[in-house]
N, C-alpha and C positions, 0 to 999 in steps of 0.2 A: 270586391274592395276598390278596383280600380276603376271602376263607373262609379265608382260615388266620391272619388278622391280628384276624378273628372267635371265629375259634375260640380262642387267645392271650386276646384280651379275657374271654373266659367263664371261661377256667379262672382268671387273676386273681381273677375274679369268684367261682367257687364255692370257691376254697380262701383267700379272703381275704386276698390276699398282702398288701393295701394296710398289715393291722395289723404286719408286717414292720418299717414302714419307721421312721426316728427323725426322727415328726414337731418333736420337740422343738427338733433341729436345726437344722430349715426357714425359710425366712422367713416372715413373718406370713400375708402371702397365701398364699403356697401350701398353710399350717395350714389358712387359710380353705377354700381351696377342696375340700381333703381329706376338714374337717368337715362340708361342703355336698355330698358327691359319695351318688350314690345306693347307692354300694358300703354306706355304711353300713345299707340296709333289709339287705342280705342276713344272716341269722345263721351267723353263726362257726361254732357248732357245740362239739363237746368236744373235738377232736382237739387235742395238741399241734399249736404252729406252727411244730416241726423236722417232723414227718411231713407236713402240711397244705403243705411245702415241696418235702420230697421226692416227694410224689403229684404236684406240681403239675409239676415236671418231668418227674418220666417220665410224664407224658400227653401232657406237647410235644414229647416225641421227644427223639433223640440230640443233637443243638446243646446244648438246656437241661440235657440229662442230664451232657454234658463240662462245663458250665461249672459242674454243682454238684461233679463229682469234682474239679474244680480248688481249690474254695470248702473240698472236706473235706480236703486238706491243708494248712490252714490254722486253724488249731485257735486260737493264739494272735488272731485277726481275729473270731473268732464264739462265739457264745455256746456252752456244752457240749453243749445237746440238739440245738443246730442240727447243731454239726459230726457227732454220735454218728448223727442221722438223715443225713445227706448222705454219710458216709462209707461207707451201704447202698452206695450207688449204682454204689462199684467194682466190684463185682461178684455185685451181687443184684437186678438191674434184676427184673421178670415176664419169665418166659423166653415166647417163641414155644414152641406144641405138637409135642410129640417127634414127632408121626407129618408134621408138612410139613417135617422136619429131615429127617428119612430119604429125604420123598421126592424133597428138595432134592438130598441127596446122592447120590441115585441118578440124578439127572437129570446135576449137575455132571459123574459120571464116567463115566455111560454103562454104568456095570453096576449089578448087584443088590448090596444089601447083605451077601449071601452071599460073592460072591463075591470082593469087597474085604476083610472082615473075616471074622474068625473070630467075633469078638461083638462087638455094637454097644450102650450105653444107651439108650433114649430119653430116660428123664431126663435133664437137662441137670446138670454138676458147678457150669458157674457160667455167669451169663448176663448179659452188660453191654450197653453203650448199641446197637454195630453189629451184634454177633455173639454166640452163645451156646456153649459147647464141651461137646462129651458125651468118656464116656470109650469106648473102645475095645481092642479085643487083633486083633493081626496074625495073620494064617497062622504064620507065625514062629514066636510065641510073645510079642511084643515089645510091653508094653503101650503105647498112644498116645492124643492127645486129638485130635479132631477139630473145630476150627473152622469156624460157616456163618453164614454173613451174613445177617443179619434176611430175610425177605422184603419186597420193598415198602417196603424205607427208602430207596431213593434217590430217590423222587417227594416224600414230606417230606421229606431233606432240601435238597431243591431250592428247595423251598417256603420253606425256613427263608432258604436262601442269599439268596434274591429279595429279602425284604424285610431284611435285616441291608445288603443292594446299596443297597435305598433309605434306609435309618434313615444310610449313610455318606455318602452323594452328599450329603442335608442337612443333614450334618455338616460334610462339606467347603466348605459354603457361608457357614460360622460363621468367622471370622477367627484365632480363638483355640485353636478345634475343626483350620484346616485343619494347621497344622503337626506334628497325631497321621497326618498322612498317613492316614484311617480307608480310601479305597477301595481302598490296594496292600493293606492290614494283610487286609481281608474277602478280596483277590483271594488273597494266599495263605492265610488260613488255608482257604478252599475247597479250594485244589490239594490242600493236606494233609490237609482232612478226606473228599474225597474217593479221596485216593489208600487211604485205608485198606478203603474197599470194594474192592480189587481186592486180595485174599489172597494172589497171585504176589509182589505188588511187597512186602508182609509178608514171604515166606516168603524174598526174596532179601535183604532187610534184616536178619534173623534169622542166615541163609545169613555174612553179612560179619558181623556181630557176633563170633559163634563166631569167626570165624576171627581176628581181632583180637585176642580172649579165649583164643585155643588155648592148655591148655594152665597159666591162670592162675591163683594162689590168690584172686585177687578175686570174678573173675565166671563161672558158668556159664550157657552159656545152651546147649537143646534142641535136638538138630539138626531138621531139615526132610525127612520121606517124599517126595522130590519127584513120585515114581512114582503118589499118590495126592492132590496136590495140584493145584488147580484155581482159575480165580477168582474162586468164592465157598464155595470152600471147600480147610480146608488142613490137612493131616494130618503132627503133632511128635510126636516125643518128650513122652512123660509124664513130670513130673518129682513129686520129694516133698521138700515143705519147711514149713517154719513161717509165714507170712505175716510180712512181717516189721511191720503194725499190729496183732501178738500180741503184745504186750510181755510179758505174762505170763506166755504161753508160753516166749517167750525168755529168760524169766528164770527158768523155770522147769529147762528145760536145760543152766543157767549159761553162757546167751553172754556173750562180753565185750563187750558193748556199745558202752562207745569205741570200742574197738578196730573194732565194726562202724562205729557213724560215721565215723569217720576214713576207713575203706576207702570207705564213699558218696561222699565228698567226694572221695577219688583216684578211682574211675572215674568220676567226672564229668567233671576236669579231662584226664584219658588219655582219655576220648571226645572231650572238646573239641579238648585242642589235638597229640596223639601224634596219634590216626587221625582226627580233622576227619568224627568219624560218631559222632555221639551220639544216645541213647534219649532221642525230646521227650518220650514220653508216662510221663513216672516217678512216676505214683500209687501207694502202696501196693497197691491190686490187683495191680499188675502186677510186683508185687516178694515175692519168696520168699530166707527165710534155708536154707540144707541143715540137714539133721539131724548130718550130719556135721561132727567138730572145732571144738563153740561156741565154746571158747578160742580158735581160730584161723577164727573163722566166714567163710562164702562166700556173696555174694548168687549169687539165681539169678531173671533176667530171663526175661520173656516178652512177648508181645504189642509187638510192633517195628514197628506200622505207622508210626506215624509218629517221625520220625529227622530230624536237621539235620545242616549242615554250613555250613561259612562260607568264604570265598576268604581265601586267604592272607593277605590285606592284610588284612581284619577280623580275621584271627586275631594278627596281627600288632599291630594298634590296640590291640584287647580285651586280650591278654596287656601289654602295656607301660603301658594306661591301670591296670589291677587292682595292678600292683606299682608304680607309681606314686601308686595308694589305699595299698596294703601301707607304702611309706614316707612317707607322707604330706605328698609334692611336688604338690600343685596344681595349681602354675604347671605342671606337665610335665602334666596331667590334663585342665587348657584349653587348652595347646597341641597337642595329640594329637587333640582334638576339634577344633578350624580346621582342623589337617593334615587329618585324612579327610574334611572337610566337611561334617561332621554337625551342625557351625555355620556362621556367615555369615564368609567373612573378616576381615569389617569388624569384627568381632566384638574388646574388647581384653579380654586376653589375663590381665591382670591385674585385670580388674572380675568374668573370667569364674571363676576360684581365686578370691578372696573368696567369691563366692556357694557355689561346691564348698565348700570350708572352712566353711563354718557350717550346713550340711545333715550333712558326713560324718563333720566332728571328733568329734562324742562317738558314735561308733559303733566306732570303730575301741580296737584293745584291750581288748574286753568278751567274756565269753562268750557264745554264742550265745544264752542265757536275756536275755540284755538287750538283744536286737539282732533288728527287724525289717525285712527289707529291704521290707516293704512302705510302711513308714514311710517309709524309705529313699528309694525309687521315687515315693514322694508329693508330697517334696521335691524329687527331683530335677525333677520333672515342673514344679514351682511355679517352679523357679527357671530351669528353659527357657524358660518362658514367656516371663521379660526376654528372654532370649539369640534367640527365635527356632530354636529347637534343635528336629529334626525325629526323628518316630520311622523306626528303621533297622528296616522289613521282613524284613529280610535276619534280623533279629536277637529277633524277637519268640518265635521259638520256645527261643531261649537263654534268654530272662527267663523266659518259663513254664517251663522246666525250673531256673531259679533258684532260683525260687519251691518247686516241686517241693521241690528238694533241702533247704531252707532249710525247709519243714514236716514232713520225713520226721524233718532232725536233731532237731530239737525233741523229737522225738517219743520217740527213741534214747538220746541223747542230751544233753539241757541245758546241760549245763554246754561241752558244746562250743565252743573256741574257730575259727571256721573260716579267720580270717584267718593261724592259725600250722599250722593245717593243708596248705592252700594254698599260701601261700609260699615253702616250697621249690620244691616240684613249677613253681611258673610259675621260678625263677630258676632251676633247672635247664634247664629246657626253650627258655628266651632262648638258655644259655650253649650247649646244644646248638645252637639255630638261628643264632646268630651268631658262634660261632667254627669251628676249622678244622674238624670234625666237620661241623657245619652245610653248609661249603665244601663238602667231600668228597663230601658225599649230593646235595649239589645239580648238580654235577660227573656223578656216576655218574647221578642220573636224566637228566639231561640229556646225557647221552652218547651215545646212538644217535641221535640228531636231528643234534648237530653230527657222527656218525663218516658221516651220510650225505650233509650239506652240504661234508665238508671238499673233495673232489674238484671240486666245483662253484664253491669258494672264484675258485679264477683268471680264472672267464669271470661272477662275479658282482665283481669288482674290475674286469675291462674292463668291462663293462657301464654299473658307477658312471662311471670313467673318461668314458668316451661320453657318457653322458647330463649329465656335470657341463660336458661342452665344448661340446654340444648348446646346455643352456641360457646357457653366457656368451657363443656367439656371434646366442643368442637377443635376449641381454639386449644385446650390442650395438648388432644390430640396432636394436631398438625407440630403445637411446639415438639413433645417427645417424636414425631418421626422426622424433623429437621436436624435433632440432636443425631437420632442413629445416622441417618445420614451423614452427619459431619465426621462423626465417628470414625463411621467406615473410609468415610475418602480419605479421612488424616491414617488409620494402617494402612490403607493401599502404597498409601504415598512413604510411609515406613519400609513397608516390605519393599520396594520398587527399589528403593535406595540399598536395601540390606541387598536384594539381588544385582543389583550393578557393582555395589563391592566384592563381591563375591567373585563376580564372569571376571572384572579386572585384576584381583588376584590371582583366580588360576591362569587365565592366558600369561601373567607374568611369574607363575613357578615352571610354566612348560615350554617359554622361553625364556627358562634361564641359564640355560648354559652355548644356545648361539649366539646371547645377546653377549654374554662375559669373553665370549672369544673374541667375537665382533670388538667389545672394547676394548680388547686389549694395544691393538692397535691404531685406534686413534687416539688424537693430539687431547688435550687436556679443553680446550674452547668446544669441542664436538657432544665430549661425555656432559660437559653444562649443557649445551641445550637441547641436548636429550635426553636430562633427566628434569630441567625445568619444563619441558613438553607434557611428561610424564606426569611430573605434579599439578601441572594447569588440565592437564586429563579428569585425572583422579578426583580433582575438587570439583569440575562439570557433574 
């Protein structure tokens, strides 16, 4: 871990990433530390800042590359030169040698390339942070792509995750950062990230997504060749389309960008609410647009290594929250947060609603070009600090996907109104979920289990009645036992009081004559004091 941390510091120093920090916005003491830092002795060189940042992220490995990929979708938050360089991280990461790729394929498939493929291109089509893709042709003539995991990547990723856990554990000790639940977030990110190293899981996700959108004009998902798919190698149908980030090419072929942007939003909400299975790595390098029917454009999705799903409760809360936002019912938003447990039960709903209104009111009923979800999230986090709202790890992937959707929407059609596009879909979904149709679907889904349990209902009812009768007898026995104990204690208390009184009378009788002789020679105040003491003793 120390060696990895040393390498990170060395890369930051080599590429002078400290020059990217907005020093003018930092406290004076932090600016002073950077001004006196030894980093300033290292020359910056002639390479522009965006290139230096991209090279540094590439040098640090897949976790940092993925961070750069996410940043590349937020051109509204980045200078243009940095955004252009980070966009190259989506599919232009430096590849590993072709001979290594060919050897790995043969090792995984346990056969020669000649037996597996009619042809195999040693030069990759694209190279990303975790894997790279080669073109090939099957013996049946079908063109395919072969995705291959980078050799030795797992070791580097485990080192980076160890550093992230160490940093998260430190953050968890800070009261204001504890509500972000950093350790849980890192744990979820680790599970998601290492799932990408198993291409059989990605293949299964791809098949599921393809089945969900079978015959849909919105989205096409290429088919998997399971016979040639292993843990580190996946063979998939080759697709042909325009990268969604190539706006010039989309315009050149006459693509309806407004419809394309609206369909992107519809696909996202369909995946989240209808299917409860959403592509959670929707950066532009994984999305293409079909050449066919540019006036009625269809998306093509690849790289399903990261997918997300929600519980039915989170689905309901999320949909109701979004609809409450659309209707500007901030009290309902606050009440839902309290009901779901995302904020404490002692939170005052009216105060929370007022804080949410202050953040969210300016963004509604505006085109997407005037809305920054990044600024909204920042405002909500600042609001959450007052109400101790915790980050929900199960929603982190969804939040990340929403940011990607916003970046994609801005690029395709800046005037897209995300709210008006999503609102009818959510209202229809809630109506189907809560209406007669939703009730019927729920009954159909539970019918097999109900039919299995139906013959057992008389036995179960008899067992419940017996258990209730047994509990009633036990409670009655316990009440009788408690009554006996109480009576025994009362009797013991009375016998102890009689014993003390008898002992007192016996002692008084035995001491009567000495006492009377003593009292004859005493003055009356002494006799009064002795009598009072005897009375007090008898009363006690």
